DRENMAR-306547 format. One record per residue: residue number from 1; residue in three letters; x, y, z of N, C-alpha, C, O, CB in turn. Coordinates in steps of 0.001 Angstrom, whole numbers, plus 500000, padded with zeros to 6 digits. Glycine has a CB too. Layout:
REM residues N
 num residu   n.xx   n.yy   n.zz  ca.xx  ca.yy  ca.zz   c.xx   c.yy   c.zz   o.xx   o.yy   o.zz  cb.xx  cb.yy  cb.zz
 NUM    ALA      X      Y      Z      X      Y      Z      X      Y      Z      X      Y      Z      X      Y      Z
...
END
This chain:
REM residues 218
 num residu   n.xx   n.yy   n.zz  ca.xx  ca.yy  ca.zz   c.xx   c.yy   c.zz   o.xx   o.yy   o.zz  cb.xx  cb.yy  cb.zz
   1    MET 493141 508128 488622 492328 509004 488614 491937 510411 489134 492968 511047 489355 491805 508492 488796
   2    ASP 491143 510919 489329 490869 512505 489756 490678 512059 491059 489825 511325 491558 489501 513487 489048
   3    PRO 492036 512888 491696 491679 512668 493489 490921 513594 494628 491103 513787 495830 493001 512598 494182
   4    GLN 489985 514065 493652 488685 514835 493872 487594 513245 494337 486701 513385 495172 488124 515920 492050
   5    PHE 487817 512021 493755 486731 511426 493556 486985 510674 495374 486126 510363 496200 486694 510374 491895
   6    TRP 489096 510561 495492 488944 510091 497231 488565 511105 498406 488194 510846 499551 490411 509555 497777
   7    PHE 488789 512464 497718 487938 513600 499135 486664 513171 499071 486179 512798 500139 487832 515561 498919
   8    GLU 485910 513119 497991 484019 512669 497755 484152 511367 498560 483062 511235 499117 483264 512249 495717
   9    ARG 484835 510489 498847 484921 508826 499209 484851 509451 500860 483751 509358 501405 486739 507642 498558
  10    TRP 485506 509812 501318 486262 510310 502838 485491 511020 502860 484718 510354 503548 487730 510901 503153
  11    ALA 484767 512256 502605 484007 512925 503358 482914 512721 503333 482174 513623 503724 484085 513905 503284
  12    GLU 482239 511265 502798 481253 510825 502788 480777 509926 503385 479574 509843 503634 481109 510715 502064
  13    GLY 482073 508677 503887 482446 507862 505263 481841 506467 504077 481305 505419 504438 481303 508380 507276
  14    ARG 482248 507042 502152 482154 505857 501272 483890 504957 501558 484698 504667 500675 481822 506545 499369
  15    ILE 484002 504741 502817 485200 504216 502790 485671 502017 503031 486640 501505 503591 485734 505283 504037
  16    GLY 484684 501469 502444 484244 499908 502824 485771 499710 502465 485870 498502 502677 482797 498883 501795
  17    PHE 486923 500092 502089 488514 499587 501661 489101 499814 503100 490292 499689 503385 489466 500656 500258
  18    HIS 488040 500183 504011 489521 500195 505477 488744 499335 506274 487577 499450 506649 490042 502018 506616
  19    GLU 489602 498432 506476 489509 497412 507421 489834 498001 508822 490444 499054 509004 490438 496260 507038
  20    GLY 489395 497261 509691 489097 497675 510944 490120 496759 512204 490094 496841 513432 487404 497440 511062
  21    ARG 490997 495878 511257 491710 495274 512283 493039 495215 511076 493019 495792 509989 490937 493667 513074
  22    PRO 494283 494259 511677 495232 494567 510477 495171 493294 509454 494909 492126 509740 496878 494823 511041
  23    ASN 495456 493798 508309 495233 492955 507394 495526 491308 507619 496365 490858 508400 495938 493494 506395
  24    ALA 494865 490718 506974 495207 489061 507624 496286 488409 506908 496896 487454 507389 493878 487920 507467
  25    LEU 496602 489038 505460 498028 488470 504699 498888 489203 505315 499949 488649 505601 498250 488643 503039
  26    LEU 498761 490213 505586 499975 490984 506169 500371 490473 507178 501579 490247 507246 499822 492277 506494
  27    VAL 499412 490074 508430 499743 489094 510076 500600 487518 509390 501551 486914 509886 497563 488435 511197
  28    ARG 499949 487256 508309 500451 485453 507719 501954 486352 507387 502941 486018 508042 499267 484362 505720
  29    HIS 502046 487105 506708 503354 486870 505723 504063 487901 506604 504733 488604 505848 503243 487259 503804
  30    LEU 504177 488213 507604 504925 489602 508124 506190 488916 507958 506990 489850 508005 504593 490307 509833
  31    ASP 506786 487969 507809 507982 487730 507992 508648 487771 506783 509840 487551 506997 508137 486658 508627
  32    GLU 508350 488014 505222 508360 488861 504358 509464 490141 504693 510542 490330 504129 506958 489209 504224
  33    LEU 509060 490673 505411 508996 491782 505801 510601 491896 506667 511554 492675 506643 507557 491955 506596
  34    ALA 510232 490610 507420 511546 490373 508165 513089 491212 507663 513409 491389 506487 511754 488730 508004
  35    GLY 513867 491631 508822 515269 492242 508728 515058 493844 508383 515932 494679 508616 516214 491430 507478
  36    ALA 513786 494155 507798 513543 495562 507071 513549 496613 508247 512796 496317 509174 511994 495630 506176
  37    ARG 514276 497811 508382 514260 498451 509244 512928 499768 508745 511872 499541 509336 515820 498776 509519
  38    ARG 512893 500424 508251 511766 501355 507081 511041 500704 506519 511381 499689 505912 512267 502111 505898
  39    ILE 509602 501244 506613 508811 500698 505781 507682 501682 504984 506860 502475 505443 508242 499676 506552
  40    LEU 507945 501354 503828 506978 502711 502809 505637 501945 502553 505798 500821 502078 507812 503244 500876
  41    VAL 504070 502417 502823 503191 501967 503011 502184 503467 501992 501479 504383 502415 503134 501532 504701
  42    PRO 502437 503222 501127 501519 504116 499722 500212 503753 499751 499728 502658 499461 501986 503735 498034
  43    LEU 499502 505057 500236 497852 505093 499808 497054 504620 501058 495966 504045 501113 497439 503967 498417
  44    CYS 498145 505141 502335 497788 504460 503641 496508 504613 503912 496099 503548 504375 498502 504909 504777
  45    GLY 495465 505592 503845 494426 506117 504541 494728 505923 505947 495717 506394 506509 493164 505548 504152
  46    LYS 493871 505238 506466 493643 505456 508421 494085 503781 508765 493628 503189 509742 491325 505936 509180
  47    ALA 494814 503304 508020 494839 501267 508098 495458 501367 509400 496248 502217 509811 496068 500046 506702
  48    LEU 494793 499997 510185 495590 499973 511464 496342 498818 510949 496451 497959 511823 494769 499784 512995
  49    ASP 496889 498503 509854 498592 498145 509171 499457 498869 510118 500111 498420 511060 499001 498834 507372
  50    LEU 499342 500007 509711 500529 501138 510071 500820 501013 511685 501963 501108 512131 499957 502903 509680
  51    ALA 499767 500810 512441 500069 500542 513925 500772 498743 514250 501668 498469 515049 498356 500812 514801
  52    PHE 500063 497828 513403 500529 496631 513710 501880 496902 513282 502821 496626 514027 499813 495446 513101
  53    LEU 502101 497552 511851 504128 497485 511638 504803 497958 513044 505579 497235 513670 504911 498935 510171
  54    ALA 504559 498772 513305 505524 500036 513802 505129 498974 515125 506268 498651 515462 505002 502187 513676
  55    ALA 504184 498231 516085 504250 497159 516946 505578 496352 516961 506350 496278 517918 503173 496320 516628
  56    GLN 505741 495678 515580 506423 494502 515538 507633 495309 515471 508399 494541 514889 506090 493402 514400
  57    GLY 508361 496503 515731 509465 497291 515706 509557 497587 514309 510668 497101 514094 510679 496682 516300
  58    PHE 509036 498206 512804 510252 498587 512119 509408 500519 512650 508413 500900 513266 510509 497797 509886
  59    GLU 510421 501080 512028 509472 502448 511190 508803 502712 510258 509269 502310 509192 509909 503271 510832
  60    VAL 507686 503342 510195 506492 503121 509222 506404 504466 509031 506368 505364 509872 505074 502352 509719
  61    VAL 506357 504545 507156 506079 505505 506586 505181 505519 506103 505014 504355 505740 506672 505823 506024
  62    GLY 503802 506490 505583 502821 506088 505240 502474 507869 504320 502693 509058 504547 501881 505354 506641
  63    VAL 501891 507104 503347 501286 508282 501734 500077 508018 502013 499735 506853 501808 501653 507859 499745
  64    GLU 499205 508826 502474 497419 509134 502260 497471 511054 501890 497983 512056 502391 496204 508661 504348
  65    LEU 496422 510636 500486 496462 511651 499694 495408 512625 500652 495449 513846 500501 496038 511238 498081
  66    VAL 494624 512109 501477 493470 512875 501891 493684 512886 503574 493444 511975 504366 491951 512119 501320
  67    GLU 494354 514575 503899 494502 514751 504766 493847 514752 506458 494309 514961 507579 494768 515327 504278
  68    SER 492346 514341 505795 491914 513820 507292 491659 512681 507619 491150 512325 508681 490912 514279 507756
  69    ALA 491970 512069 506795 492363 510355 506686 493570 510368 507989 493567 509839 509100 493233 509750 504712
  70    VAL 494370 511056 507418 496023 510646 508345 495628 511510 509750 495833 510860 510775 497979 511513 507374
  71    ALA 494994 513124 509990 494821 512887 511300 494016 512080 511826 494361 511802 512975 494613 513750 511789
  72    ALA 492688 511359 511348 492031 510515 512110 492869 509430 512460 492580 508759 513451 490895 510115 511527
  73    PHE 493649 509224 511929 494466 507622 512198 495115 507902 514010 495122 507070 514917 496314 507322 510631
  74    PHE 495556 509215 514049 495949 509608 515345 495073 509790 516324 495142 509392 517487 496559 510619 515310
  75    ALA 494060 510549 515681 493249 510730 516780 492308 509579 517762 491847 509529 518902 492455 511592 516231
  76    GLU 492369 508591 516336 491720 507532 517030 492377 506561 518057 491896 505725 518821 491237 506802 516095
  77    ARG 493368 506879 517856 494819 505705 518806 494839 507081 519778 495818 507059 520524 497060 505105 517641
  78    GLY 494136 508071 519918 494028 509464 521232 496070 510050 521247 496804 510480 522137 493299 508374 523665
  79    LEU 496232 509798 520049 497952 510129 519723 498134 511828 519692 497050 512307 520022 498513 509402 517888
  80    VAL 498769 512513 519511 499264 513832 519167 500194 513791 518825 501189 513554 519509 499313 514692 519883
  81    PRO 500139 514202 516632 501702 513764 515993 501951 515294 516284 501252 516202 516733 501961 513045 514016
  82    GLU 503597 515157 515714 504502 516753 515438 503579 516530 514019 503124 515492 513538 506870 516884 515309
  83    VAL 503486 518131 513492 502713 517753 512314 503859 519193 511958 504170 520196 512599 500589 517706 512233
  84    GLU 504227 518660 510646 505540 519784 509692 504990 519609 508428 504715 518502 507964 507508 519244 509607
  85    ARG 504796 520823 507772 504495 521443 506088 506210 520879 505419 507012 521764 505716 504193 523901 506015
  86    ARG 506677 520116 504913 507650 519637 503513 506875 519738 502796 505904 519027 502536 508339 518270 503265
  87    GLY 507387 521052 502220 506930 521501 500602 506126 521282 499946 505664 522343 499526 507483 521291 499769
  88    ALA 505214 519769 499248 504115 519445 498985 503566 518758 500048 502429 518367 499783 504095 518867 497925
  89    VAL 503808 518574 500742 503591 517465 501871 503337 517585 503215 504319 517643 503955 504552 516766 501964
  90    VAL 502504 517622 503580 502690 517275 505504 502450 516443 506125 501506 515655 506161 502118 517864 506399
  91    CYS 503686 516625 506900 503929 515376 507844 503358 515214 509347 503384 515995 510299 505380 515281 508005
  92    TYR 502925 514138 509231 502420 514064 510822 503413 513165 511608 503886 512295 510877 500796 513356 510992
  93    ARG 503840 513126 512814 504351 512615 512849 504363 511735 514772 504566 512479 515732 505190 513373 512087
  94    HIS 504217 510787 514916 504229 510549 516385 505367 508749 516437 505263 507669 515856 502088 510414 517046
  95    ASP 506114 509196 517223 507018 508251 518119 507654 507423 516101 508005 508099 515133 505643 506768 519803
  96    THR 507560 505856 516184 507906 505476 514681 507074 505483 513564 507400 505101 512440 508299 504303 514614
  97    ILE 506034 505911 513887 504967 506150 512606 505094 508131 512023 505177 509045 512843 502895 505673 513444
  98    SER 505073 508344 510459 505062 509255 510136 504207 508710 508807 504202 507704 508098 506326 509914 510215
  99    ILE 503238 510418 508924 502147 509723 507744 502358 511299 506897 502221 512502 507118 499986 509160 508448
 100    LEU 502778 510372 505810 502511 512396 504763 501512 512043 503776 501257 511127 502994 504280 513280 503469
 101    ALA 500727 513974 504414 500187 513885 503588 499867 514651 502650 499937 515873 502777 499636 513560 503882
 102    GLY 499371 513931 501307 499906 514640 500119 499958 513800 498531 500248 512607 498632 501420 515037 500586
 103    ASP 499809 514104 497681 500165 512932 496502 501050 512732 496487 502032 513472 496413 500016 512980 495278
 104    PHE 500933 511330 496574 501899 510293 495808 503005 510960 495226 504136 511183 495657 501201 509508 494643
 105    PHE 502546 511183 494352 503603 511346 492957 504315 512608 493364 505318 512906 492715 502755 511584 491236
 106    HIS 503960 513333 494280 504455 514391 494734 505792 514660 495661 506607 515582 495610 503514 514759 495237
 107    VAL 505687 513170 496785 506451 512966 497401 507743 512534 497081 507892 511550 496357 505993 512477 497963
 108    THR 508648 513124 497514 510162 512574 497361 511070 511456 497826 510545 510594 498531 510780 513357 497717
 109    ARG 512003 511374 497616 513196 510440 498428 513294 511031 500243 513208 510545 501371 515088 510804 497442
 110    ASP 513507 512255 499645 513611 512817 501162 512784 513001 501753 513223 513228 502881 514086 513804 501422
 111    ASP 511429 513085 501750 510191 513192 502255 510285 511487 502777 509446 511491 503678 508901 513771 501035
 112    VAL 510552 510794 502743 510214 509499 502794 511779 509278 503597 511824 508341 504393 509775 508679 501164
 113    GLY 512581 509806 503475 513838 508765 504243 513994 507480 503622 513466 507247 502534 513516 508344 505861
 114    ALA 514834 506440 504374 515428 505428 503457 514541 504346 503382 514454 503640 504387 516778 504939 503875
 115    CYS 514022 504133 502627 513112 502995 502907 513167 501864 502449 513002 501831 501230 512078 503195 502677
 116    ASP 513409 500480 503152 514171 498738 502447 513392 498080 502305 513577 496998 501749 515151 497722 503208
 117    ALA 511764 498615 502915 510783 497783 502801 509716 498363 501952 509879 499551 501675 510351 497411 504043
 118    VAL 508328 497598 501331 506957 498057 500787 505535 497595 501117 505007 496868 500276 507006 497853 499550
 119    TYR 504993 497836 501966 503709 496946 502003 503031 497885 501501 503026 499062 501862 503106 496323 503350
 120    ASP 502008 497045 500035 500753 497649 499867 499858 497184 499698 499915 496179 498989 500629 498279 499207
 121    ARG 498701 497544 500149 497801 496517 499961 496081 497317 498855 495065 496987 498243 497471 495892 501903
 122    ALA 496753 498278 499222 495640 499470 499048 496024 500221 497804 495094 500175 496998 495590 500587 500376
 123    ALA 496927 500809 497414 497706 501596 496060 497686 501210 495091 497127 501879 494222 498908 501795 495982
 124    THR 498397 499702 494694 497613 499352 493354 496925 498842 492987 496850 498832 491759 497864 499059 492699
 125    ILE 495957 498074 493763 494566 497994 493843 493577 499220 493045 492816 499280 492080 494332 497979 495359
 126    ALA 494101 500096 494076 493685 501518 494258 493114 501939 492598 491941 502245 492386 495178 502561 494888
 127    LEU 494290 501880 491395 494639 503004 490777 494251 501607 489461 494126 500386 489556 496413 503990 491168
 128    PRO 494160 502648 488239 493503 502333 487093 494117 501812 486544 495145 502077 487168 493045 503058 486427
 129    GLU 494565 500919 485447 495699 500488 484822 496460 501250 483748 497443 500930 483080 495386 499399 484353
 130    SER 495706 502367 483780 496273 503751 482961 497873 504354 484145 499004 504568 483711 494489 505365 482946
 131    MET 497444 504483 485559 498202 504925 486457 498580 503867 486618 499018 504031 487757 497833 505621 487443
 132    ARG 498870 502412 486301 499615 501563 487288 501278 501635 486953 502108 501201 487751 499015 499940 487175
 133    ARG 501559 502118 485929 503174 502094 485390 503860 503312 486005 504927 503206 486609 503347 502214 483596
 134    ARG 503012 504857 485781 503747 505949 486712 503622 505884 487899 504218 506801 488464 503442 507181 486547
 135    TYR 502701 504668 489078 503160 504142 489920 504041 503945 490305 504919 504638 490818 502966 503620 489972
 136    ALA 503885 502592 490036 505447 501915 489781 506835 502085 490008 507684 501675 490799 505647 501850 488812
 137    ASP 506756 502874 488982 508100 503616 488727 508110 504771 490180 508826 504665 491176 508059 504552 486897
 138    HIS 507383 505529 489976 507592 506410 491223 508053 505807 492194 509184 506126 492559 506526 507019 491715
 139    LEU 507499 505001 492746 507602 503897 493607 508918 503588 494142 509417 503913 495219 507138 502809 492979
 140    ARG 509540 502667 492860 510820 502512 492763 511899 503715 493155 513005 503528 493663 510931 502127 491500
 141    SER 511269 505086 492771 512422 505411 492500 512431 506776 494027 512959 507888 494000 512567 505886 490605
 142    LEU 511528 506018 495378 511383 506090 496369 512317 505492 497425 512528 505915 498561 510407 505826 496350
 143    LEU 512914 504249 496713 513337 503136 497979 514427 502730 497058 514668 502817 495854 512091 501694 498590
 144    GLU 515362 501921 498852 516878 501634 498278 516394 500639 497469 515223 500268 497399 518197 501134 499350
 145    ARG 517917 499961 496488 517950 499951 495370 517771 497903 496066 517415 497015 495291 519404 500949 494400
 146    SER 517956 497751 496888 517627 496447 497176 516112 495789 498561 515971 494868 499366 519202 496050 497616
 147    ALA 515482 496747 498167 514349 496642 498975 513384 495786 498523 513559 495387 497371 513797 497798 499172
 148    ARG 512255 495323 499195 511704 494192 499536 509909 494624 499264 509405 495659 499702 512269 493759 501198
 149    ALA 509341 493824 498650 507708 494476 498691 506804 493074 499135 507226 491962 498816 507066 495203 496796
 150    LEU 505702 493219 499793 505071 492176 500460 503481 493438 499315 503185 494629 499418 505368 491940 502890
 151    LEU 503187 492832 498827 501830 493544 498179 500991 493226 498191 501282 492032 498116 501628 493796 497205
 152    VAL 499149 493254 498257 498067 492329 498687 497489 492846 497481 497465 494053 497245 497244 492428 500220
 153    THR 496904 491753 496514 495696 492444 495611 494488 491505 495373 494236 490570 496133 496252 492876 494078
 154    ILE 493843 491770 494408 493125 491229 493977 492892 490823 492748 493162 491587 491821 492558 491598 494301
 155    ASP 492249 489321 492451 492735 489156 490910 490954 488535 490766 490737 487561 491488 494519 487758 490460
 156    TYR 489872 488975 490007 488721 488793 489314 488535 489211 488017 489410 489970 487600 487862 489257 489921
 157    PRO 487514 488892 487153 487371 489311 485592 487034 490897 485690 485877 491156 486024 486005 488378 484703
 158    GLN 487586 491588 485530 487678 492963 485266 486176 493513 484908 485633 494560 485263 488745 493195 484075
 159    GLU 485779 492639 484231 484264 493410 483475 483252 492755 484514 482115 492719 484044 483772 492838 481451
 160    ARG 483345 492265 485709 482075 491942 486544 481981 492796 487404 480888 492743 487967 481982 490705 487203
 161    MET 482776 493733 487845 482937 495451 488069 483884 496491 488031 485110 496405 487966 482691 495737 489066
 162    PRO 483219 497406 488076 484305 498561 487857 485601 499092 488315 486456 499708 487679 483846 499386 488020
 163    GLY 485565 498688 489677 486795 499083 490312 486384 500700 490353 485697 501334 489553 488305 498615 489397
 164    PRO 487199 501235 491842 488277 500190 492964 487460 499499 493494 486239 499405 493362 489203 500838 494247
 165    PRO 488219 498981 494146 489379 498247 493838 489689 497108 492707 489455 495900 492744 489590 497738 494912
 166    PHE 490197 497776 491854 490686 497103 490619 491450 495269 490643 491915 494602 491568 491882 498270 490127
 167    SER 491297 495032 489419 491992 493476 489396 492922 493785 489016 492953 494475 487998 491536 492283 488621
 168    VAL 494151 493384 489711 495463 493564 489347 496252 491932 489534 496865 491760 490588 496109 494859 490371
 169    PRO 496228 491094 488792 496438 489784 488890 498412 489465 489115 499372 490210 489311 495644 489128 487357
 170    LEU 498287 488394 488997 500262 487768 489447 500554 488313 488424 500898 489429 488813 500995 485865 489522
 171    ASP 500702 488285 486906 500883 488812 485303 501379 489992 485345 502498 490477 485173 499602 488942 484397
 172    ALA 499676 490625 485775 500064 492328 485568 500946 492114 486707 502063 491934 486220 498704 493776 485758
 173    VAL 501015 492038 488026 502355 492286 488691 503494 492394 488295 504185 493390 488509 502600 491619 489362
 174    ARG 504102 490735 487244 505036 490879 487024 505265 491866 486370 506146 492638 486748 505372 490100 486734
 175    ALA 504306 492192 484849 504922 493260 484217 504897 494894 484733 505013 495659 483776 504363 493158 482978
 176    LEU 504754 495656 486211 504879 496139 486497 506422 496465 487322 507092 497416 487723 503937 496040 486625
 177    HIS 506449 494774 487246 508078 495191 488151 508937 494035 487511 509575 493141 488068 508085 494993 490316
 178    SER 508741 494355 486008 509375 492983 485260 510941 492527 485372 511212 491326 485391 509177 493174 483689
 179    ASP 512143 493698 485458 513459 493634 486675 513401 492837 488284 514361 492574 489009 513732 495303 487109
 180    ALA 511962 492579 488526 512597 492120 490079 512147 490975 490513 511522 490523 489553 512280 493045 491269
 181    MET 512077 490147 491471 511725 488801 491306 510453 488856 492035 510365 489471 493098 512779 487735 491828
 182    VAL 509274 488118 491402 508267 488592 492300 507501 486944 491806 507321 486329 490755 507383 490443 491899
 183    GLU 507257 486768 493076 506236 485166 493799 504714 485663 494118 504482 486828 494442 506986 484437 495755
 184    ARG 503762 484730 494002 502842 484292 494907 502883 483915 495990 502755 482695 495884 502373 483646 494622
 185    LEU 503001 484211 497223 503023 483575 498299 501644 482944 498524 501898 481741 498576 503469 484423 499307
 186    ALA 500490 483078 498666 499204 482619 499092 497940 483513 498117 497943 484693 497769 499118 482919 500870
 187    ALA 497063 482580 497900 495588 482755 497417 494759 482462 498499 494927 481591 499353 495171 481849 496220
 188    SER 493716 483384 498373 492564 482809 499250 490875 483779 499009 490741 485000 499089 493238 482984 501095
 189    PRO 489817 482781 498718 488905 483621 498366 488498 484594 499303 488560 484540 500531 487950 482991 497977
 190    ALA 487848 485965 498186 487682 486829 499015 486056 486827 499783 485052 486584 499113 488080 488032 498252
 191    LYS 486008 487077 500992 484757 486922 502077 483880 487724 502179 482728 487303 502284 485037 486880 503303
 192    ASP 484087 488855 502181 482536 490068 502092 482529 490435 500976 483312 490123 500078 482429 491566 502971
 193    GLY 481396 491320 500933 480860 492041 499935 480697 491923 498401 479969 490943 498236 481356 492898 500092
 194    ARG 481013 492431 497241 480839 492065 496385 481270 491728 495998 480838 491012 495095 480593 492294 495982
 195    LEU 483206 491915 496342 484381 491011 495855 484237 489301 495933 484893 488431 495361 485654 491435 496783
 196    ALA 483004 489197 496964 483168 487557 497334 482084 487490 496181 482247 486811 495167 482731 486784 499211
 197    GLU 480963 488258 496432 479773 487882 494980 480319 487271 493977 479988 486146 493604 479099 489157 494153
 198    ILE 481421 488144 493334 481729 488071 491833 483187 486577 491999 483339 485780 491073 482430 490142 491097
 199    GLY 483941 486514 493128 484309 485289 493073 485725 485470 493137 486638 484767 492704 483792 484554 491956
 200    ALA 485728 486681 493839 487630 487294 493533 488302 486907 494399 487978 486837 495585 488106 488930 493561
 201    GLU 489757 486479 493714 490539 486115 494660 491619 487096 496157 492725 486709 495779 491257 485465 493712
 202    GLU 491833 487692 497006 492823 488132 497335 494328 487687 497691 494599 487124 498752 492397 488540 497971
 203    LEU 495455 488048 496520 496640 486940 496723 497550 487995 497609 497374 489214 497620 497518 486243 495043
 204    ALA 498586 487258 498368 499934 487775 498976 501058 487794 497842 501424 486682 497461 500441 486769 500257
 205    ILE 501596 488800 497309 502927 488280 496474 504122 488944 496774 503986 490094 497190 502804 488440 494961
 206    ARG 504831 488670 496707 506402 488432 497550 506990 489482 496386 506642 489104 495267 507331 486376 497617
 207    VAL 507925 490902 496363 508280 491159 495113 509689 491654 495908 509645 492397 496888 507241 492229 494082
 208    ARG 510974 491116 495321 512174 491016 495606 513110 492235 494523 513835 491887 493591 512488 489387 495446
 209    PHE 512866 493598 494924 513742 494380 494112 515446 494386 493723 515958 494746 494783 513492 495428 494634
 210    GLY 516037 494268 493192 517643 494457 493118 518205 492917 492409 519287 492656 491883 518396 494757 494963
 211    GLU 516850 491957 492666 517611 490749 492552 517104 490301 490746 516110 490785 490202 517076 489469 494020
 212    ALA 517873 489490 490209 517720 489266 488843 516562 488013 488470 516516 486894 488983 519208 488928 488308
 213    THR 515538 488655 487277 514247 487698 487177 514721 486268 486788 515517 485982 485894 513125 488248 485990
 214    ARG 514224 485624 487442 514147 483891 487017 512772 483476 487037 511964 483994 487808 514969 482790 488135
 215    PRO 512396 482358 486042 511109 481890 485939 510819 481528 487254 511556 481247 488200 510915 480816 484979
 216    VAL 509271 481605 487104 508907 481332 489003 507839 480835 488204 507289 481371 487242 508601 482797 490577
 217    TRP 507508 479140 489033 506764 478108 488930 505637 478426 489915 506201 478355 491007 507524 476856 489154
 218    VAL 504166 478781 490163 503453 478775 490816 502032 478287 490469 501150 478294 491328 503629 479721 491177
END
């Protein structure tokens, strides 16, 4: 979708997708990321999830289109990051947290480093169906071959709400990552706002790249 959409949302403060605490499904299923060293967080905004992951001992690399959101993440924590332009992106870094400000599709493997895990709460569901294949393919190009992912997504009848966030059910995730092992870990009713009104479910999904696909019964 048009990047201007997101610039306007941030400029106008229409960021209902921003949670003021670490995501509950991330906290509950943190062990899915155990053993990883460097975690990529696409389309991260200024999520508290970044600080939560860093506090668990991970190196964290976020990618966010809107640079003011990146600056806000550090400013709201009283941190003064190092800032460096790297080609198409600007890297903000403090201790074990780096956030790249720029278009996700312009980010390279050299930019993110050797990422062996992904935490995706706000990327897949932020993109319309027409963009998700490109996103999934580019994501894989940034990762170590045997990387793992914890994906938080939403399932609801798409006709009931235009999105974003868009409905991305389990079968859609499996189609995007057809050569990976994909399993549902948990599902719970959305608790707030329009998503709760339309009966949406929040899903926690495990993705194992580089592992043979096998039938999974859920």
